[in-house]
C-alpha positions in Angstrom: 27.5 -0.2 -6.7 26.4 0.5 -3.2 22.8 1.4 -2.7 21.4 4.0 -0.2 18.8 3.0 2.3 15.7 5.1 3.2 14.2 4.2 6.6 10.6 5.3 6.3 8.1 5.9 9.1 4.4 6.3 8.0 1.3 7.1 9.9 -2.2 6.6 8.6 -4.5 9.5 7.4 -7.4 7.1 6.9 -8.3 3.5 7.8 -6.5 0.6 6.1 -8.7 -2.0 4.6 -7.6 -5.2 2.9 -9.2 -7.6 0.4 -6.7 -10.5 0.0 -8.0 -13.3 -2.0 -8.2 -16.5 0.1 -9.3 -20.0 -0.4 -10.9 -20.8 2.9 -13.2 -23.8 2.3 -16.9 -23.3 2.3 -19.1 -25.3 4.7 -21.7 -27.6 3.3 -24.9 -25.5 2.5 -23.2 -22.2 3.5 -24.5 -19.2 1.6 -22.1 -16.6 0.1 -23.2 -14.1 2.7 -22.6 -16.5 5.6 -19.2 -17.5 4.1 -18.2 -13.8 3.9 -19.3 -13.2 7.5 -17.3 -16.2 8.7 -14.1 -15.7 6.7 -13.6 -11.9 6.4 -10.5 -11.9 8.6 -8.8 -14.1 6.0 -8.8 -11.0 3.7 -6.0 -9.6 5.9 -2.4 -10.1 5.0 -0.8 -11.7 8.2 2.7 -12.9 9.0 4.1 -14.1 12.4 1.1 -12.9 14.3 0.9 -9.3 12.8 -1.1 -7.7 10.1 1.3 -6.7 7.3 1.3 -4.5 4.3 2.5 -6.5 1.3 5.8 -5.1 0.0 4.3 -5.2 -3.5 1.4 -2.9 -2.4 3.8 -0.3 -1.0 6.1 -0.5 -4.0 3.2 0.0 -6.4 1.9 2.9 -4.3 5.2 4.7 -4.5 5.6 4.1 -8.2 2.0 5.2 -8.9 2.7 8.3 -6.8 5.5 9.1 -9.3 3.2 8.6 -12.2 0.5 10.7 -10.6 3.0 13.6 -10.0 4.0 13.7 -13.7 7.1 15.4 -12.4 10.0 15.5 -14.8 13.7 14.8 -14.0 15.7 18.0 -14.2 18.1 17.9 -17.2 16.5 14.7 -18.7 14.1 16.3 -21.2 10.5 14.9 -20.8 11.6 11.9 -18.7 9.6 11.6 -15.5 10.5 9.9 -12.2 8.2 6.9 -12.8 10.6 4.6 -14.5 13.5 5.5 -12.2 11.4 4.5 -9.2 10.0 1.4 -10.9 13.5 0.0 -11.5 15.5 2.0 -9.0 13.9 1.2 -5.6 13.5 -2.1 -3.8 11.6 -3.3 -0.7 12.7 -6.7 0.6 10.0 -7.6 3.2 6.4 -7.2 3.9 5.8 -4.3 6.3 4.7 -5.2 9.8 2.2 -2.8 11.4 2.2 -4.7 14.7 -1.5 -5.2 15.0 -2.9 -8.5 16.1 -5.4 -9.7 13.4 -7.8 -10.9 16.2 -8.3 -7.3 17.4 -9.4 -6.0 13.9 -13.0 -5.2 13.2 -14.7 -5.2 9.9 -16.6 -2.6 7.8 -19.8 -3.8 6.0 -20.3 -2.4 2.6 -22.9 -2.8 -0.2 -20.7 -4.1 -3.1 -21.2 -5.1 -6.7 -21.6 -8.9 -6.7 -19.1 -9.3 -9.6 -16.7 -6.6 -8.3 -17.4 -4.4 -11.4 -18.7 -0.9 -10.5 -22.2 -0.2 -11.8 -22.7 -3.7 -13.2 -26.0 -4.5 -11.4 -26.7 -6.7 -8.5 -25.3 -5.6 -5.1 -24.4 -7.8 -2.1 -23.3 -7.2 1.5 -19.5 -7.7 1.9 -17.2 -7.4 5.0 -13.7 -6.1 4.9 -11.1 -5.7 7.7 -10.8 -2.1 8.7 -7.9 -0.8 10.8 -8.6 2.8 11.9 -5.1 3.6 13.2 -1.8 2.2 12.1 1.9 3.1 11.6 4.8 1.4 10.1 8.6 1.7 9.8 10.5 0.0 7.0 13.5 0.2 4.7 13.6 1.0 1.1 16.8 0.3 -0.9 17.6 3.1 -3.3 19.4 1.4 -6.2 19.5 4.3 -8.6 21.8 7.1 -7.3 19.8 9.7 -9.2 17.0 9.3 -6.6 17.8 11.8 -3.8 16.3 12.0 -0.3 14.2 15.0 -1.2 12.8 13.4 -4.4 12.1 10.2 -2.6 10.3 12.0 0.3 8.2 14.0 -2.2 7.1 10.9 -4.1 6.2 9.0 -0.9 4.1 12.0 0.3 2.3 12.1 -3.1 1.7 8.3 -2.9 0.2 8.7 0.6 -2.2 11.4 -0.3 -3.4 10.4 -3.7 -2.7 6.7 -4.2 -2.8 5.0 -0.9 -2.8 1.2 -0.2 -5.3 -1.6 0.3 -9.0 -2.0 -0.5 -10.9 1.2 -1.2 -7.8 3.3 -1.8 -8.0 6.6 -3.8 -5.7 5.2 -6.5 -8.5 2.8 -7.4 -10.9 5.7 -7.8 -12.7 4.6 -4.6 -14.8 7.2 -2.8 -13.9 5.4 0.5 -10.5 7.0 0.5 -9.0 4.2 2.6 -5.3 3.6 2.9 -4.0 7.2 2.9 -0.8 7.8 4.8 1.7 10.5 5.7 5.5 10.5 5.9 6.4 11.3 9.5 10.1 10.5 9.4 12.7 9.7 6.9 16.3 8.5 7.8 18.6 8.5 4.8 21.8 6.4 4.7 23.6 7.7 1.6 26.0 5.0 0.4 26.9 6.5 -3.0 30.5 6.8 -3.9 32.1 10.1 -4.8 32.0 10.8 -8.5 35.4 10.4 -10.3 
């Protein structure tokens, strides 16, 4: 079976923020606040000198967009697109956004100390914030039932209502970070003719 390839170009609608867990060592006697102030850049995902969006984050956003839509597959009863996308698309690489991590600034927020909303004590935390970004990447379409129009619709829904990164709408965050729009979709249809 030959898969189709969707070449996707996205532009941001809101800043991209990241919260990668890291294990930078603490300095002797360093407070949590000082540690956060010194190591916040380590919360970015970086590869070969560029900030990247992890492929798992984009994959999850698209699949969650399908779930959010609740849209049913025509002729398939109550079946929705969620499972078709979860098993029928594939990203193979993290997505470069061609931004030097040294040029990124941070946003300072008042966060829950334990990361649980409404749990009590609040502390100052810093997160990388990228106000403008764009990305072009390939998605392999393994399930031939996924058409260009359906794929485009689900990516658009993911961009508006799910997003990517820290503070995204899909995590019920009021920050609304990580929203994006689909600006271009090139579709290489490699399906065989039906017998």
